[in-house]
Structure formats: C-alpha cells, structure tokens
PAZAPA-4460 file (N, C-alpha, C; in steps of 0.05 Angstrom, whole numbers, plus 32768, in hexadecimal, padded with zeros to 4 digits):
% residues 89
    n_x    n_y    n_z   ca_x   ca_y   ca_z    c_x    c_y    c_z   seq   type   mol
   87EA   83B3   8A87   8806   83B9   8A76   8817   83CD   8A7E     1      M     A
   8827   83CD   8A7C   8847   83DD   8A82   883F   83FC   8A76     2      N     A
   8843   8417   8A84   8836   842B   8A76   8842   8432   8A66     3      I     A
   885F   842C   8A65   8879   8434   8A53   886E   8428   8A34     4      L     A
   8861   840E   8A35   885C   8401   8A24   8843   8409   8A16     5      I     A
   882F   8411   8A23   8816   841B   8A19   881F   8438   8A0F     6      C     A
   882A   844C   8A1F   8836   8460   8A0F   8842   845A   89F1     7      S     A
   8855   8448   89F1   885F   844A   89D3   8853   8436   89C3     8      L     A
   8847   8425   89CB   882A   841F   89B7   8816   842D   89AD     9      L     A
   8812   843F   89C2   87FB   845E   89BC   880B   846E   89AA    10      K     A
   8825   8479   89B0   8833   8484   8995   8838   8474   8979    11      G     A
   8839   845C   8975   883F   844A   895E   8829   844C   8951    12      Y     A
   880B   844F   8963   87EF   8449   894F   87F4   846A   8949    13      I     A
   87F8   847F   8956   87F1   849B   8953   8804   84A1   8932    14      I     A
   881E   8497   893C   8832   8499   891D   8826   8491   8905    15      R     A
   881A   8475   8908   8806   8463   88EF   87F5   8471   88EA    16      R     A
   87E3   8481   88F9   87D2   848E   88E9   87D3   84A9   88E1    17      K     A
   87EA   84B8   88EB   87FA   84CE   88DB   8800   84C8   88BF    18      L     A
   8810   84AC   88BB   881E   84A3   88A5   8809   84A3   8894    19      R     A
   87F6   8491   889E   87DB   8498   8887   87CF   84B4   8878    20      E     A
   87D1   84C6   8890   87CD   84DA   8884   87DA   84E8   8870    21      R     A
   87F8   84EA   8877   8808   84F5   8869   880A   84E7   884C    22      I     A
   8802   84D1   8847   87FF   84C3   8831   87E7   84D4   8823    23      I     A
   87D1   84DB   8831   87BC   84E7   8824   87C1   8500   8818    24      M     A
   87D9   850E   882B   87DD   852D   8827   87F4   852D   880E    25      L     A
   880B   851B   880D   8812   8513   87F6   880A   8517   87DB    26      K     A
   87FB   8505   87DA   87E8   8505   87C0   87DB   8516   87B9    27      S     A
   87CD   852B   87CB   87C0   8543   87C8   87CD   855D   87C5    28      K     A
   87E4   8555   87D1   87F9   8571   87C9   8806   8572   87AD    29      I     A
   880D   854D   87A2   8812   854F   878B   87FE   8557   8772    30      K     A
   87E3   854A   8777   87CD   8552   8765   87C6   856D   8764    31      I     A
   87C9   857F   8775   87C3   8596   8779   87E1   85A6   876B    32      R     A
   87EF   859F   8771   8808   85B0   875F   8808   85A8   873F    33      L     A
   87FD   8597   8733   87FC   858F   8721   87E7   85A0   870D    34      A     A
   87CD   859D   871A   87BB   85B2   870E   87BC   85C4   870E    35      E     A
   87D3   85D5   8720   87D5   85EE   871B   87EF   85F7   8710    36      L     A
   87F7   85E3   8702   8813   85E6   86EE   8827   85EB   8700    37      D     A
   882A   85DF   871D   8841   85F0   872B   8852   85D9   8734    38      M     A
   886C   85E4   8731   8883   85DC   873A   8885   85D4   875E    39      K     A
   888B   85C4   8766   889C   85C2   8785   88B3   85DA   8796    40      Q     A
   88BF   85E1   877F   88D5   85F6   8785   88BE   8613   8787    41      Q     A
   88AD   8610   8771   889F   8632   8774   888D   8634   8791    42      D     A
   8884   861B   8791   8872   861A   87AD   8885   861E   87C4    43      L     A
   8894   860F   87C1   88B1   8618   87DA   88B7   8630   87D9    44      A     A
   88BA   8638   87C7   88C9   865B   87D3   88A0   8669   87D1    45      E     A
   8898   8669   87C9   887F   867D   87CB   8881   8675   87EE    46      E     A
   887F   8661   87FC   8878   865B   8817   8898   8661   882C    47      L     A
   88A3   8661   8818   88C1   866F   882D   88D0   8653   883C    48      G     A
   88CD   8639   882E   88DB   8624   8836   88EB   861C   8825    49      V     A
   88F9   85FE   882D   8913   85FB   8814   8907   85E1   8808    50      T     A
   8907   85DB   87ED   8904   85CC   87E5   88FA   85B1   87EA    51      K     A
   8916   85A9   8800   8910   8592   880C   88FB   858C   881F    52      Q     A
   88F6   85AB   882F   88E0   85A1   8845   88BE   859F   8837    53      S     A
   88BC   85AB   881E   88A8   85A2   8810   88A5   858C   8809    54      L     A
   88B8   8582   87F9   88BC   8566   87ED   88B7   8550   8801    55      N     A
   88BF   8559   881B   88BF   8542   882F   88A0   8543   8836    56      A     A
   888E   855B   8831   8876   855B   8838   886A   854A   8823    57      W     A
   8872   854A   8808   885F   8546   87F4   8867   8527   87F3    58      V     A
   8875   851E   87FA   887E   8506   87FD   887C   84F4   8819    59      N     A
   8870   84FF   882C   885C   84EE   8843   887B   84EC   8856    60      G     A
   888D   84F8   884A   88A7   84F8   8862   88A5   8503   8881    61      R     A
   889C   8523   887E   888F   8530   8895   8873   853A   888C    62      S     A
   886A   8547   88A6   884F   8556   88A2   8857   8575   88A3    63      I     A
   884D   8580   8894   884A   85A0   88A6   8841   85A5   88BE    64      P     A
   8849   85BD   88C6   8835   85C9   88DA   881B   85DB   88D1    65      T     A
   880D   85D8   88E5   87E8   85E6   88DD   87ED   85FA   88CF    66      L     A
   8800   8603   88D6   8806   8629   88CA   8807   8624   88B1    67      E     A
   881E   8610   88AC   8833   860B   888D   881D   85FA   887E    68      M     A
   8805   85F5   888A   87F0   85DE   8877   87DC   85F3   886F    69      A     A
   87D6   8604   8880   87BF   8620   887A   87CF   8630   8860    70      F     A
   87ED   8637   8863   87FC   8641   884B   87FF   862E   8831    71      K     A
   8800   8616   8838   87FF   8607   881B   87E8   8607   8812    72      I     A
   87CD   8609   8821   87BA   860C   8816   87B3   8627   8800    73      A     A
   87B6   8638   8818   87B6   8657   8806   87C1   8658   87F2    74      V     A
   87DD   864D   87EF   87EF   8651   87D5   87E5   863B   87C5    75      K     A
   87D6   862A   87C6   87C9   8617   87B0   87AA   8616   87B1    76      L     A
   87A7   862A   87BB   8787   8635   87AD   8773   862A   87B6    77      D     A
   8777   861C   87CF   8760   8607   87D6   8761   8604   87F2    78      C     A
   8758   85FA   87FF   874D   85F1   881B   875E   85DD   8824    79      T     A
   8762   85E3   8845   876F   85CB   884D   8763   85B7   884B    80      V     A
   8748   85B3   8852   873E   8598   8843   873F   858C   8836    81      D     A
   874B   859F   881F   874B   8591   880D   8763   8580   8806    82      D     A
   8772   8589   881A   8795   8578   8812   8793   8565   8831    83      L     A
   8781   8569   8847   8783   8552   885B   8769   8545   884F    84      F     A
   876B   8525   885E   8753   8524   8860   8755   850C   8876    85      T     A
   8746   850F   8884   8744   84F9   88A6   8734   84E6   889B    86      Y     A
   8746   84D0   88A0   873A   84B8   88A1   8739   84A8   88B2    87      T     A
   8729   849A   88BB   8730   8488   88DA   872C   8467   88CC    88      E     A
   873C   8456   88D5   8741   8437   88CD   8722   842B   88D3    89      D     A
***
C-alpha cells in the first residue's frame, strides 16, 4: 500500500481512538463537577483558562494537555486516572 495512504489510515485510527477517550473524559468531568456542586465557569477561572476551552474539553471537542489534565484533577480533588480511562477495542 502507498506510504501516504498507510499514514492517513494510521492517523484516522489514532483520531478515532482519541475521540473514544474524549467521550470518557467528557462524562467524567461533568460528573465530578456535579458531585462538587461546581460550575464550569468557576473551574475555568481556577485553572486560568477560558470557559470556552473548558467547555471544549467537557464536551469532547478537544483534549487538554497532560499538564492541564493534572491541574484539572487537582482542582476536582481526584486523580488523572479518575478522569481518564484507557480502553481498547
């Protein structure tokens, strides 16, 4: 198979797997915010990010950096493992 096609297919598979993990992140952040009776705006301010950035992470439109993932976990009084679950198909 052409190297370009293989590279594109590999990129598609990685993006697909990332999207699956984003969905897990989305639901766990929402659950944790609800448990702490915290609003997205409050968490965004504590993290020093815009509400739009946090909203994108919560709704699965993007994923935070590893450093930001740790900051989110600290602010939500949990571990990164509590927020992120790696699952294989």
